[in-house]
C-alpha positions as CSV (number, residue, x, y, z in Angstrom):
1,M,24.3,-55.9,5.3
2,N,28.0,-55.0,5.9
3,K,30.8,-55.8,3.4
4,E,31.7,-59.2,5.0
5,E,28.1,-60.4,4.9
6,F,27.7,-59.1,1.3
7,I,30.9,-61.0,0.2
8,N,29.9,-64.2,1.9
9,Y,26.4,-64.0,0.5
10,N,27.6,-63.5,-3.0
11,F,30.4,-66.1,-2.7
12,E,27.9,-68.7,-1.6
13,R,25.6,-67.9,-4.6
14,Y,28.6,-67.9,-6.9
15,L,29.8,-71.3,-5.5
16,Y,26.3,-72.7,-5.7
17,Y,26.1,-71.6,-9.3
18,W,29.4,-73.1,-10.5
19,S,29.0,-76.2,-8.4
20,N,25.7,-76.9,-10.1
21,I,27.4,-76.4,-13.4
22,A,30.4,-78.6,-12.5
23,I,28.3,-81.5,-11.2
24,G,25.7,-81.2,-14.0
25,V,28.3,-80.9,-16.8
26,G,30.5,-83.5,-15.0
27,S,28.0,-86.4,-15.6
28,F,28.0,-85.4,-19.3
29,V,31.8,-85.3,-19.5
30,I,32.1,-88.7,-17.8
31,L,29.8,-90.3,-20.3
32,S,31.2,-88.4,-23.3
33,L,34.7,-90.2,-22.8
34,I,33.2,-93.7,-23.2
35,P,34.5,-93.9,-26.8
36,L,38.0,-93.2,-25.5
37,D,37.7,-96.2,-23.2
38,F,36.8,-98.4,-26.2
39,L,39.8,-97.2,-28.1
40,A,42.3,-97.3,-25.2
41,S,41.2,-100.7,-23.7
42,P,38.6,-102.7,-25.5
43,S,39.0,-105.5,-23.2
44,N,38.0,-103.4,-20.2
45,F,35.3,-101.5,-22.0
46,K,32.4,-103.1,-20.2
47,D,33.9,-102.6,-16.8
48,F,34.9,-99.0,-17.6
49,L,31.4,-98.5,-18.9
50,F,29.9,-99.7,-15.7
51,Y,32.2,-97.4,-13.7
52,R,31.2,-94.4,-15.8
53,I,27.5,-95.1,-15.5
54,I,27.8,-95.5,-11.7
55,A,29.8,-92.2,-11.5
56,A,27.3,-90.4,-13.8
57,F,24.3,-91.6,-11.8
58,S,26.0,-90.4,-8.6
59,F,26.6,-87.0,-10.2
60,V,22.9,-86.8,-11.1
61,V,22.0,-87.5,-7.4
62,L,24.5,-85.0,-6.2
63,F,23.1,-82.4,-8.7
64,F,19.7,-82.6,-7.2
65,L,21.0,-82.6,-3.6
66,N,23.1,-79.5,-4.4
67,R,20.0,-77.6,-5.5
68,K,18.2,-77.9,-2.1
69,K,20.5,-75.6,-0.1
70,I,22.7,-72.6,-0.7
71,N,25.5,-72.9,1.8
72,R,29.3,-72.6,1.3
73,N,30.2,-75.7,3.4
74,F,27.4,-77.8,1.9
75,Q,28.4,-77.0,-1.7
76,S,32.1,-77.5,-0.9
77,F,31.3,-80.9,0.6
78,L,29.2,-82.1,-2.4
79,S,31.9,-80.8,-4.8
80,I,34.6,-82.7,-2.9
81,I,32.4,-85.8,-3.0
82,A,31.9,-85.4,-6.7
83,G,35.6,-85.1,-7.2
84,T,36.2,-88.1,-5.0
85,I,33.8,-90.2,-7.0
86,V,35.5,-89.4,-10.3
87,A,38.9,-90.0,-8.7
88,V,37.8,-93.4,-7.5
89,M,36.5,-94.2,-10.9
90,I,39.8,-93.2,-12.5
91,A,41.7,-95.1,-9.9
92,L,39.7,-98.3,-10.7
93,M,40.4,-97.8,-14.4
94,I,44.2,-97.3,-13.6
95,K,44.2,-100.5,-11.6
96,D,42.5,-102.5,-14.4
97,F,44.6,-101.0,-17.2
98,G,48.3,-100.8,-16.5
99,G,48.7,-99.8,-12.9
100,H,51.6,-97.3,-12.4
101,K,52.2,-97.3,-16.2
102,S,48.5,-96.6,-17.1
103,V,47.9,-93.7,-19.3
104,Y,44.7,-93.0,-17.3
105,F,46.8,-90.9,-14.9
106,A,45.9,-88.1,-17.4
107,G,42.3,-88.5,-16.1
108,I,43.6,-87.4,-12.7
109,I,45.2,-84.3,-14.3
110,L,41.9,-83.6,-16.2
111,L,39.9,-84.0,-13.0
112,I,42.2,-81.6,-11.1
113,I,41.9,-79.1,-14.0
114,Y,38.1,-79.6,-14.2
115,V,37.5,-79.3,-10.5
116,F,39.9,-76.5,-9.7
117,G,39.0,-74.7,-12.9
118,L,35.2,-74.6,-12.5
119,I,34.5,-74.7,-8.8
120,P,35.5,-71.5,-6.9
121,F,36.9,-73.2,-3.8
122,T,38.8,-71.3,-1.2
123,L,42.6,-72.1,-1.0
124,K,42.0,-74.3,2.0
125,T,39.2,-76.3,0.4
126,T,41.1,-76.6,-2.9
127,S,44.2,-77.9,-1.1
128,I,42.0,-80.5,0.7
129,A,40.3,-81.5,-2.6
130,A,43.7,-81.8,-4.4
131,L,45.2,-83.9,-1.6
132,I,42.2,-86.3,-1.6
133,I,42.3,-86.7,-5.4
134,Y,46.0,-87.3,-5.4
135,S,45.8,-89.7,-2.5
136,I,43.1,-91.8,-4.3
137,Y,45.5,-92.0,-7.3
138,L,48.8,-92.7,-5.5
139,L,48.0,-94.8,-2.4
140,P,46.2,-97.7,-4.3
141,I,49.1,-98.0,-6.7
142,L,51.6,-98.1,-3.9
143,S,49.5,-100.8,-2.2
144,Y,48.9,-103.2,-5.0
145,D,51.5,-102.5,-7.7
146,I,55.3,-103.0,-8.0
147,I,56.9,-100.0,-9.5
148,I,58.9,-101.2,-12.5
149,D,58.9,-98.2,-14.8
150,K,60.0,-95.7,-12.3
151,S,60.7,-93.0,-14.8
152,F,57.2,-93.1,-16.2
153,F,55.7,-93.2,-12.8
154,V,57.8,-90.3,-11.5
155,S,57.0,-88.3,-14.6
156,A,53.3,-88.9,-14.2
157,N,53.4,-87.9,-10.6
158,V,55.4,-84.8,-11.4
159,F,52.8,-83.8,-14.0
160,I,50.0,-84.4,-11.5
161,I,51.7,-82.4,-8.7
162,A,52.8,-79.6,-11.1
163,C,49.3,-79.3,-12.4
164,A,47.9,-79.4,-8.9
165,C,50.3,-76.7,-7.7
166,S,49.7,-74.5,-10.8
167,L,46.0,-74.9,-10.4
168,L,46.3,-74.2,-6.7
169,L,48.1,-70.9,-7.4
170,L,45.6,-70.1,-10.2
171,R,42.7,-70.9,-7.8
172,Y,44.3,-68.7,-5.1
173,L,44.7,-65.8,-7.5
174,S,41.2,-66.4,-8.9
175,Y,39.8,-66.4,-5.4
176,K,41.5,-63.2,-4.5
177,R,40.2,-61.6,-7.8
178,L,36.8,-62.9,-7.0
179,M,36.9,-61.4,-3.5
180,K,38.1,-58.2,-4.9
181,E,35.3,-58.2,-7.4
182,F,32.8,-58.8,-4.6
183,E,34.3,-55.9,-2.6
184,L,34.0,-53.7,-5.7
185,Q,30.5,-54.9,-6.2
186,Y,29.7,-54.1,-2.6
187,D,31.3,-50.6,-2.9
188,L,29.4,-50.1,-6.2
189,E,26.2,-51.3,-4.5
190,Q,26.8,-48.9,-1.7
191,Q,27.5,-46.1,-4.0
192,K,24.5,-47.0,-6.1
193,K,22.3,-46.9,-3.0
194,Q,23.9,-43.7,-1.9
195,L,23.3,-42.3,-5.4
196,E,19.8,-43.6,-5.2
197,T,19.4,-41.9,-1.8
198,Y,20.9,-38.7,-3.3
199,S,18.7,-39.0,-6.3
200,T,15.6,-39.6,-4.1
201,H,16.6,-36.6,-1.9
202,L,17.4,-34.5,-5.0
203,E,14.1,-35.5,-6.5
204,E,12.3,-34.6,-3.3
205,L,14.3,-31.4,-3.1
206,V,13.4,-30.6,-6.7
207,Q,9.8,-31.4,-6.0
208,E,9.9,-29.2,-2.9
209,R,11.6,-26.4,-4.7
210,T,9.2,-26.8,-7.6
211,K,6.3,-26.6,-5.2
212,E,7.8,-23.5,-3.4
213,L,8.5,-22.0,-6.8
214,S,4.9,-22.7,-7.8
215,I,3.6,-21.2,-4.5
216,S,5.9,-18.2,-4.9
217,E,4.8,-17.7,-8.5
218,K,1.1,-17.8,-7.4
219,W,1.9,-15.4,-4.5
220,H,3.6,-13.0,-6.8
221,K,0.9,-13.3,-9.4
222,S,-1.8,-12.8,-6.8
223,I,0.0,-9.8,-5.3
224,F,0.7,-8.4,-8.8
225,D,-2.9,-8.9,-10.0
226,N,-4.6,-7.8,-6.8
227,A,-2.4,-4.8,-5.8
228,T,-4.3,-1.7,-4.9
229,D,-1.9,0.3,-7.0
230,G,-1.5,0.0,-10.8
231,V,1.7,-1.9,-11.8
232,I,3.2,-1.5,-15.2
233,V,6.4,-3.2,-16.4
234,Q,8.2,-1.7,-19.3
235,D,11.3,-2.6,-21.3
236,R,14.2,-0.2,-21.5
237,N,12.5,1.6,-24.5
238,G,9.3,2.2,-22.6
239,T,7.2,-0.5,-24.3
240,I,4.7,-2.0,-21.9
241,I,5.2,-5.8,-21.4
242,N,3.0,-6.5,-18.4
243,V,0.2,-4.7,-16.5
244,N,-2.0,-5.7,-13.5
245,K,-5.8,-5.3,-13.1
246,K,-5.6,-2.0,-11.2
247,A,-3.5,-0.4,-14.0
248,C,-6.1,-1.4,-16.5
249,E,-8.9,0.0,-14.3
250,I,-7.0,3.3,-13.8
251,H,-6.6,3.8,-17.6
252,G,-9.9,2.2,-18.7
253,F,-8.2,-0.3,-21.1
254,E,-8.2,-4.0,-21.4
255,R,-4.8,-5.7,-20.7
256,D,-4.3,-6.8,-24.3
257,S,-4.8,-3.2,-25.4
258,L,-2.0,-1.9,-23.2
259,I,0.6,-4.7,-23.8
260,G,3.0,-3.6,-26.6
261,V,2.1,0.1,-26.3
262,N,4.8,2.6,-25.5
263,I,4.1,4.4,-22.2
264,E,4.7,7.7,-23.9
265,L,1.3,7.4,-25.6
266,L,-0.4,7.5,-22.2
267,E,1.5,10.6,-21.0
268,A,-0.8,13.6,-21.1
269,R,2.0,16.2,-20.5
270,G,4.0,14.8,-23.5
271,D,7.4,16.2,-22.4
272,K,9.5,13.6,-24.3
273,K,12.8,15.1,-23.0
274,Q,11.7,14.9,-19.4
275,I,10.4,11.3,-20.0
276,D,13.7,10.2,-21.6
277,E,15.8,11.8,-18.8
278,R,13.6,10.1,-16.2
279,R,13.9,6.7,-17.9
280,E,17.7,7.0,-18.1
281,R,17.9,7.8,-14.4
282,I,15.9,4.8,-13.6
283,L,17.9,2.5,-15.8
284,H,21.1,3.8,-14.1
285,G,19.8,2.6,-10.7
286,D,17.8,5.5,-9.3
287,S,14.5,4.9,-7.6
288,I,12.3,7.9,-8.3
289,I,8.9,9.1,-7.3
290,Y,7.1,11.7,-9.4
291,E,3.7,12.9,-10.4
292,T,2.3,12.8,-13.9
293,E,-0.9,12.8,-15.9
294,H,-2.1,10.0,-18.0
295,Y,-4.9,9.7,-20.6
296,R,-7.8,7.4,-19.9
297,R,-9.7,5.5,-22.6
298,E,-12.5,8.1,-22.6
299,G,-10.0,10.9,-23.2
300,E,-10.1,12.1,-19.6
301,K,-6.9,12.8,-17.6
302,V,-6.0,11.1,-14.4
303,D,-3.5,12.5,-11.9
304,L,-1.0,9.8,-10.9
305,E,1.8,9.4,-8.3
306,V,4.4,7.1,-9.8
307,S,7.1,5.1,-8.0
308,A,9.6,3.5,-10.5
309,K,12.7,1.3,-10.3
310,A,14.8,-0.8,-12.6
311,I,14.6,-4.6,-12.2
312,E,16.8,-7.3,-13.8
313,I,15.1,-10.4,-15.2
314,G,17.1,-12.9,-17.2
315,G,20.0,-10.5,-17.6
316,E,17.9,-7.8,-19.1
317,L,16.8,-4.5,-17.5
318,F,13.1,-3.6,-17.1
319,I,11.3,-0.7,-15.5
320,Q,8.7,-1.6,-12.9
321,S,6.3,1.3,-12.0
322,F,3.6,1.6,-9.4
323,Y,0.8,4.0,-10.3
324,R,-1.5,5.5,-7.6
325,D,-4.6,7.5,-8.6
326,I,-4.3,10.8,-6.7
327,T,-6.9,12.7,-8.6
328,E,-9.2,13.0,-5.6
329,K,-6.3,13.7,-3.3
330,K,-5.1,16.5,-5.5
331,R,-8.6,18.0,-5.6
332,I,-8.8,17.9,-1.8
333,Q,-5.3,19.4,-1.5
334,E,-6.4,22.2,-3.8
335,Q,-9.5,22.8,-1.7
336,L,-7.4,22.8,1.5
337,M,-4.8,25.2,0.0
338,H,-7.6,27.4,-1.2
339,S,-9.2,27.4,2.2
340,Q,-5.8,28.2,3.9
341,K,-5.3,31.0,1.3
342,M,-8.7,32.4,2.1
343,E,-8.0,32.3,5.8
344,S,-4.8,34.2,5.2
345,V,-6.5,36.7,2.9
346,G,-9.3,37.0,5.5
347,A,-6.9,37.8,8.3
348,L,-5.3,40.5,6.1
349,A,-8.7,41.9,5.1
350,G,-9.8,41.9,8.7
351,G,-6.8,43.9,9.7
352,I,-7.2,46.4,6.9
353,A,-10.9,46.8,7.6
354,H,-10.2,47.5,11.3
355,N,-7.8,50.3,10.5
356,F,-10.0,51.6,7.8
357,N,-13.0,51.7,10.1
358,N,-11.1,54.0,12.4
359,I,-10.6,56.4,9.5
360,L,-14.3,56.1,8.5
361,T,-15.4,56.7,12.1
362,T,-13.5,60.0,12.1
363,I,-14.8,61.0,8.6
364,L,-18.4,60.2,9.5
365,G,-18.1,61.7,13.0
366,Y,-16.8,65.0,11.9
367,S,-19.2,65.2,9.0
368,E,-22.0,64.8,11.5
369,L,-20.5,67.5,13.7
370,L,-20.1,69.8,10.8
371,L,-23.7,69.4,9.8
372,E,-25.0,69.7,13.3
373,F,-22.9,72.3,15.0
374,S,-21.5,74.4,12.1
375,E,-23.2,77.2,10.3
376,L,-22.8,76.1,6.7
377,D,-24.4,77.3,3.5
378,E,-26.4,74.9,1.5
379,T,-23.6,74.2,-1.0
380,S,-21.2,73.4,1.9
381,K,-23.8,71.2,3.6
382,L,-24.3,69.3,0.3
383,R,-20.6,68.7,0.0
384,V,-20.4,67.4,3.6
385,R,-23.3,65.1,2.9
386,N,-21.5,63.8,-0.2
387,I,-18.5,63.1,2.0
388,E,-20.7,61.4,4.5
389,S,-22.4,59.3,1.7
390,S,-19.1,58.2,0.2
391,A,-17.8,57.3,3.7
392,R,-20.9,55.2,4.3
393,K,-20.4,53.4,0.9
394,A,-16.9,52.7,2.0
395,G,-18.3,51.4,5.3
396,I,-20.5,49.0,3.3
397,M,-17.5,47.6,1.4
398,V,-15.6,47.3,4.7
399,S,-18.5,45.4,6.1
400,K,-18.3,43.0,3.2
401,L,-14.6,42.6,3.9
402,L,-15.3,41.9,7.5
403,S,-18.0,39.3,6.5
404,F,-15.5,37.6,4.2
405,A,-12.9,37.7,7.0
406,R,-15.5,36.4,9.5
407,R,-14.6,39.2,11.9
408,E,-18.2,40.4,12.5
409,T,-20.5,39.0,15.1
410,H,-23.9,38.1,13.7
411,E,-27.2,37.3,15.2
412,I,-27.2,33.5,14.9
413,V,-30.7,32.1,15.5
414,P,-32.6,29.0,14.5
415,L,-34.4,29.9,11.2
416,N,-36.3,28.3,8.4
417,L,-34.3,28.5,5.2
418,H,-37.5,28.6,3.1
419,D,-38.6,31.8,4.7
420,V,-35.3,33.5,3.9
421,I,-35.5,32.1,0.3
422,N,-39.0,33.3,-0.3
423,D,-38.3,36.8,1.1
424,S,-35.1,37.1,-1.0
425,V,-36.8,35.9,-4.2
426,R,-39.7,38.4,-3.8
427,L,-37.1,41.2,-3.4
428,F,-35.0,40.1,-6.3
429,E,-37.9,39.5,-8.8
430,G,-38.5,43.3,-8.8
431,V,-35.1,44.0,-10.5
432,L,-35.0,40.9,-12.6
433,D,-35.0,40.9,-16.4
434,K,-38.2,39.4,-17.9
435,R,-36.1,37.0,-19.9
436,I,-34.8,35.4,-16.8
437,G,-37.0,33.0,-14.8
438,I,-36.8,31.7,-11.3
439,K,-37.7,28.1,-10.5
440,M,-37.9,27.0,-6.9
441,E,-37.7,23.3,-5.9
442,L,-38.1,23.4,-2.2
443,T,-38.5,20.2,-0.3
444,S,-41.8,19.9,1.6
445,T,-40.3,19.4,5.1
446,L,-37.0,20.9,6.2
447,Q,-35.2,21.2,9.5
448,N,-34.1,24.6,10.8
449,I,-30.5,25.9,10.5
450,D,-28.6,28.1,12.8
451,G,-27.8,31.4,11.0
452,D,-28.2,35.1,10.6
453,P,-31.2,35.8,8.3
454,N,-29.5,38.9,6.9
455,Q,-26.3,37.0,6.1
456,I,-28.2,34.1,4.5
457,E,-30.2,36.7,2.5
458,Q,-26.9,38.2,1.4
459,I,-25.7,34.8,0.2
460,L,-28.8,34.4,-1.9
461,M,-28.7,37.9,-3.3
462,N,-25.0,37.6,-4.3
463,L,-25.5,34.2,-6.0
464,M,-28.7,35.4,-7.9
465,V,-26.9,38.6,-9.0
466,N,-24.0,36.6,-10.4
467,A,-26.5,34.2,-12.1
468,R,-28.3,37.1,-13.7
469,D,-25.1,38.6,-14.9
470,A,-24.0,35.3,-16.4
471,M,-27.3,35.2,-18.5
472,P,-27.4,38.5,-20.5
473,D,-29.7,36.9,-23.1
474,G,-32.0,35.3,-20.6
475,G,-32.1,31.9,-18.9
476,L,-33.3,30.1,-15.8
477,I,-32.3,30.4,-12.1
478,T,-33.1,27.3,-10.1
479,I,-33.2,27.4,-6.3
480,R,-33.4,24.0,-4.7
481,T,-33.3,22.7,-1.1
482,E,-32.8,19.2,0.3
483,A,-31.9,17.4,3.5
484,T,-29.0,15.0,3.4
485,D,-27.1,12.8,5.8
486,V,-23.5,13.0,4.6
487,E,-22.6,9.8,6.5
488,K,-25.1,7.9,4.3
489,D,-25.1,9.9,1.1
490,R,-21.4,10.5,0.9
491,Y,-21.3,10.2,-2.8
492,E,-23.4,13.3,-3.2
493,A,-21.2,15.6,-1.0
494,P,-17.7,16.9,-1.3
495,A,-15.1,14.7,0.3
496,Y,-14.0,17.3,2.9
497,I,-17.4,17.7,4.6
498,I,-17.6,16.5,8.2
499,P,-20.2,13.7,8.5
500,G,-23.6,14.7,9.9
501,K,-27.0,16.0,8.9
502,Y,-27.1,19.0,6.5
503,I,-29.5,21.3,4.8
504,V,-28.4,21.9,1.2
505,L,-29.1,25.1,-0.6
506,V,-28.5,24.7,-4.4
507,V,-28.5,27.8,-6.7
508,S,-28.0,27.0,-10.4
509,D,-28.2,28.9,-13.6
510,T,-28.1,28.2,-17.4
511,G,-25.5,30.9,-18.0
512,S,-22.0,31.1,-19.5
513,G,-20.4,28.9,-16.9
514,I,-16.9,29.1,-15.4
515,S,-13.8,27.8,-17.0
516,K,-11.5,25.3,-15.2
517,Q,-8.7,27.9,-15.1
518,L,-10.9,30.4,-13.2
519,M,-12.6,27.9,-10.9
520,S,-9.8,28.1,-8.3
521,K,-10.0,32.0,-8.2
522,I,-13.7,32.7,-8.0
523,F,-13.7,33.1,-4.1
524,D,-10.7,35.3,-4.0
525,P,-11.5,38.8,-2.8
526,F,-11.4,41.5,-5.5
527,F,-11.3,38.9,-8.3
528,T,-14.0,39.5,-10.9
529,T,-14.6,38.7,-14.6
530,K,-17.0,41.6,-15.0
531,E,-16.2,44.8,-16.8
532,K,-14.4,47.5,-15.0
533,G,-16.7,49.4,-12.7
534,K,-19.4,46.7,-12.7
535,G,-18.1,44.5,-10.0
536,T,-16.2,44.8,-6.7
537,G,-14.9,41.2,-6.7
538,L,-16.3,40.8,-3.1
539,G,-19.5,39.0,-3.9
540,L,-18.4,35.4,-3.9
541,A,-15.7,36.2,-1.4
542,T,-18.4,37.4,1.0
543,V,-20.5,34.3,0.3
544,Y,-17.5,32.1,1.1
545,G,-16.8,34.0,4.4
546,I,-20.5,33.8,5.5
547,V,-20.8,30.1,4.7
548,K,-17.6,29.3,6.6
549,D,-18.8,31.6,9.5
550,H,-22.0,29.4,9.6
551,K,-19.8,26.3,9.8
552,G,-21.0,25.2,6.4
553,Y,-19.3,24.3,3.1
554,I,-19.7,25.4,-0.4
555,S,-19.0,23.5,-3.6
556,V,-19.2,24.6,-7.3
557,E,-19.9,22.6,-10.4
558,S,-19.6,24.5,-13.7
559,E,-18.8,24.0,-17.3
560,P,-18.4,26.7,-19.9
561,G,-21.6,27.2,-21.9
562,K,-23.6,24.9,-19.6
563,G,-24.1,27.1,-16.5
564,S,-23.0,26.9,-12.9
565,T,-24.3,25.2,-9.8
566,F,-23.5,26.4,-6.2
567,S,-24.2,23.9,-3.4
568,I,-24.1,25.2,0.1
569,Y,-24.2,22.8,3.1
570,F,-25.6,24.2,6.3
571,P,-25.5,22.0,9.5
572,A,-29.1,21.1,10.5
573,S,-30.3,22.6,13.8
574,E,-32.7,21.2,16.5
575,K,-33.1,24.5,18.2
576,V,-36.4,26.5,18.4
577,F,-36.5,30.2,17.5
578,R,-37.3,32.4,20.6
579,G,-37.1,35.9,19.2
580,I,-34.7,38.8,20.0
581,E,-35.2,41.6,22.6
582,K,-34.8,45.0,21.0
583,P,-33.5,48.1,22.9
584,G,-35.9,50.9,23.8
585,I,-35.6,54.6,23.0
586,V,-33.6,56.8,25.4
587,S,-32.5,60.5,25.7
588,I,-29.1,61.6,24.6
589,Q,-28.1,64.5,27.0
590,G,-26.0,64.0,30.1
591,Y,-23.6,65.5,32.6
592,E,-21.5,62.5,33.9
593,N,-17.7,62.1,33.9
594,I,-16.6,59.7,31.1
595,M,-13.1,58.3,30.3
596,V,-12.5,57.7,26.6
597,V,-9.5,55.5,25.6
598,D,-8.5,55.1,22.0
599,D,-5.0,55.0,20.4
600,D,-6.4,56.7,17.2
601,V,-6.3,60.4,18.1
602,D,-8.8,61.3,15.4
603,V,-11.4,58.9,16.7
604,L,-10.6,60.0,20.3
605,N,-11.2,63.7,19.5
606,F,-14.4,62.9,17.6
607,V,-15.8,60.9,20.6
608,K,-14.7,63.6,23.0
609,E,-16.3,66.4,20.9
610,I,-19.6,64.6,20.3
611,L,-20.0,63.8,24.0
612,E,-18.9,67.2,25.3
613,N,-21.4,68.8,22.9
614,H,-24.1,66.9,24.7
615,G,-23.1,68.0,28.2
616,Y,-20.7,65.2,29.3
617,Q,-17.3,65.7,31.1
618,I,-14.7,63.8,29.1
619,I,-11.3,62.5,30.2
620,P,-9.6,61.6,26.8
621,V,-6.6,59.2,26.9
622,S,-4.7,57.9,23.8
623,N,-2.3,55.6,25.8
624,S,-3.9,52.5,27.4
625,L,-1.3,52.3,30.2
626,N,-1.9,56.0,31.1
627,A,-5.6,55.3,31.1
628,V,-5.2,52.6,33.8
629,D,-3.1,54.9,36.0
630,M,-5.5,57.8,35.6
631,F,-8.5,55.5,36.4
632,R,-6.8,54.5,39.7
633,T,-6.6,58.1,40.8
634,Q,-10.0,59.3,39.5
635,S,-12.1,56.1,39.7
636,E,-14.5,57.7,42.3
637,T,-15.5,60.5,39.9
638,I,-15.8,58.4,36.7
639,Q,-19.2,56.9,35.9
640,L,-18.4,55.3,32.5
641,V,-15.4,54.1,30.4
642,I,-15.5,54.0,26.6
643,T,-12.5,52.0,25.3
644,D,-11.2,50.7,22.0
645,I,-10.7,46.9,21.9
646,M,-7.6,46.7,19.7
647,M,-4.7,48.9,21.0
648,P,-1.0,48.7,21.4
649,L,0.8,48.1,24.7
650,M,-2.3,47.0,26.5
651,E,-5.3,45.7,24.6
652,G,-8.9,46.7,25.4
653,P,-9.8,43.4,27.2
654,E,-6.9,43.8,29.5
655,V,-7.7,47.4,30.2
656,I,-11.3,46.5,30.9
657,K,-10.3,43.7,33.2
658,T,-7.9,46.0,35.2
659,I,-10.4,48.8,35.7
660,K,-13.1,46.3,36.7
661,Q,-10.8,45.1,39.4
662,I,-10.2,48.7,40.6
663,K,-14.0,49.5,40.5
664,P,-16.2,46.4,39.9
665,G,-19.4,48.4,39.3
666,I,-18.0,50.6,36.5
667,K,-19.9,50.6,33.2
668,V,-17.8,49.9,30.0
669,I,-18.6,50.5,26.4
670,G,-16.3,48.7,23.9
671,I,-15.7,50.1,20.4
672,S,-13.7,48.4,17.6
673,G,-13.4,48.2,13.8
674,Y,-14.7,44.6,14.0
675,S,-16.7,42.9,16.7
676,D,-14.8,41.0,19.4
677,T,-17.1,38.2,20.5
678,S,-14.8,37.2,23.4
679,V,-15.4,40.4,25.4
680,S,-19.2,40.0,24.8
681,K,-19.3,36.3,25.8
682,D,-17.2,36.9,28.9
683,K,-19.5,39.8,29.9
684,M,-16.5,42.1,30.0
685,V,-18.3,45.0,28.4
686,D,-21.8,46.4,29.1
687,A,-22.3,47.5,25.5
688,F,-20.4,47.1,22.2
689,I,-20.4,49.5,19.2
690,R,-18.8,48.7,15.9
691,K,-16.9,51.3,14.0
692,P,-17.8,53.3,12.0
693,F,-20.7,54.6,14.1
694,Q,-22.8,57.7,14.2
695,G,-22.8,60.1,17.1
696,M,-26.5,59.4,17.9
697,E,-25.7,55.6,18.1
698,L,-22.9,56.4,20.7
699,L,-25.0,58.9,22.7
700,A,-27.9,56.5,22.9
701,A,-25.7,53.7,24.2
702,V,-24.1,56.0,26.8
703,R,-27.4,57.3,28.0
704,R,-29.0,53.9,28.2
705,L,-26.2,52.5,30.4
706,L,-26.0,55.5,32.7
707,D,-29.8,55.8,33.2
708,T,-30.8,52.2,33.7
709,G,-27.6,50.5,34.9
710,I,-29.0,47.4,33.2
711,R,-26.9,45.4,30.8
712,K,-28.4,45.3,27.3
713,S,-27.6,43.5,24.1
714,P,-23.9,44.1,23.3
715,L,-24.7,45.0,19.7
716,Y,-26.1,48.3,18.6
């Protein structure tokens, strides 16, 4: 309801309340003044008693009528009727006792005071009631009485009018005050309702915020507890005050065991100065990422990547750190770095071996020429043979370097790994100390692998020699094979292996083992822990190169005093072995014109001399560009070209391609310090000879091509 409706409603209830009181109490007041009638006019007592009883009874009737309805006009009407009844009663008493000189005019004054004082009439209603009461008093007197005592009558009327006016003013002020009070009540009610609305809204808002806070707290707790990284919160002194589940898993401790512990106790590196400096940086606002090592419950160490930042809670600074276990990542990175290092060293070794093979070719070639075409005494021949023997030993070392560098072409065929193992073990048992035993655990069925039997045998021999040397007081070498599907049995294989089917060759020993510090160096070329003169440092480097060349992987597990285990993964093969065609025997003499191209003058002279000594006409060229020009002018008379593969200005493949364009039918022999599989696969050469080579090997290849004209195997 609006303000006006509110005021009217409350005024009606207020009027109803006081009119009930006035009418109810009025009957009592009327009867309570009976003794006054007896004292004032004993002669009229009975009449006055009758008047009062009638008036009191009328008031009782009016009282019950007034309670039936709450309405301003109804209550005003009944109140005026009640006042009129009393006024009539008083007027009758005045008439019976003294007329205009009756002291009962005071009853009119009391009536006015009573009615106007108790009943909250409006000014208009009060004026009407006052006029009715005064008229009931004055008009009867004027109609039946002669005014003798004018002064008394005038004084009485003045009193009555003065009281009426005063009470009219009082009633007006009281009415205004009452209306103001109702307005204030309305305003207070509205404000109360508004406050209640605000309170309800605030309560709903608080409930909503509480709910959001509860949800947010659950979210944060869920994220904190279920984070895939470990989370540790420390105070500014490094004391742990909270950890999540992952942090407990990483360190192997229960949550209660970590709470209250200083983070420095977990630091494996223990550099307090660095820890303090790092903490100060974080507390001053830096967000830092660093790597560290922590102890686990079992005493092991775990590599961690840490991201830390200062957070403020309740006006206090804390350090929140995220810990990620990078142990496996570091291991794979080390393997990758080692692989890249080996690739780089391999490339270097290949380059050195290529150049060194040119030198060995010259040494061996001229040694052969000296022995065959020079008249030397026995002592000189022995010296030349010593030179030749040393050169061949050097050639074997270069061959190992080339195997490590994967610069040699091998005869890759499908083979049964068990056959190679059995042959190698039979060969090795003859030179094995009786205190060392060999145990073989070969699986009953095994797929073939694609490999070079000689190279696989070299892997086994190198590993068994190392195992033997690691057990000077005796022990056991175990050779085991198994088939594995890396996709399914991932937990058994190194993390960097490409998924697929593999044949695993495991060679283990019970020897001295390898320390963690040396583990990363064992495949490095020329690295050895053996005494000086007892090892070249190329054994494991060669193994590594051969394994990589076979698209396999090698892993090592070793512990000092408990032996070593080498696991080699070879991709399984579905191919069937078909055998290899071997070249026949040919003569070595000739008369044809041959162009020889090599940038190494010593090699060029050796080839020229060995061929000329067997009847051939040689055109030697040390510059590849000159060789092409000369071939253009003399191609009709040249039956064969022998060219080095690696040369400056124009490399061998380009030289071969150019001369083949000039004369498509020309036969070409390629020579190089290491095999170039690209020229063989592209059928660019008709034969390929690897340096260092013997004169007989070259003469046989030359004669075979010139006599048959049929392309043979590119490797001799």
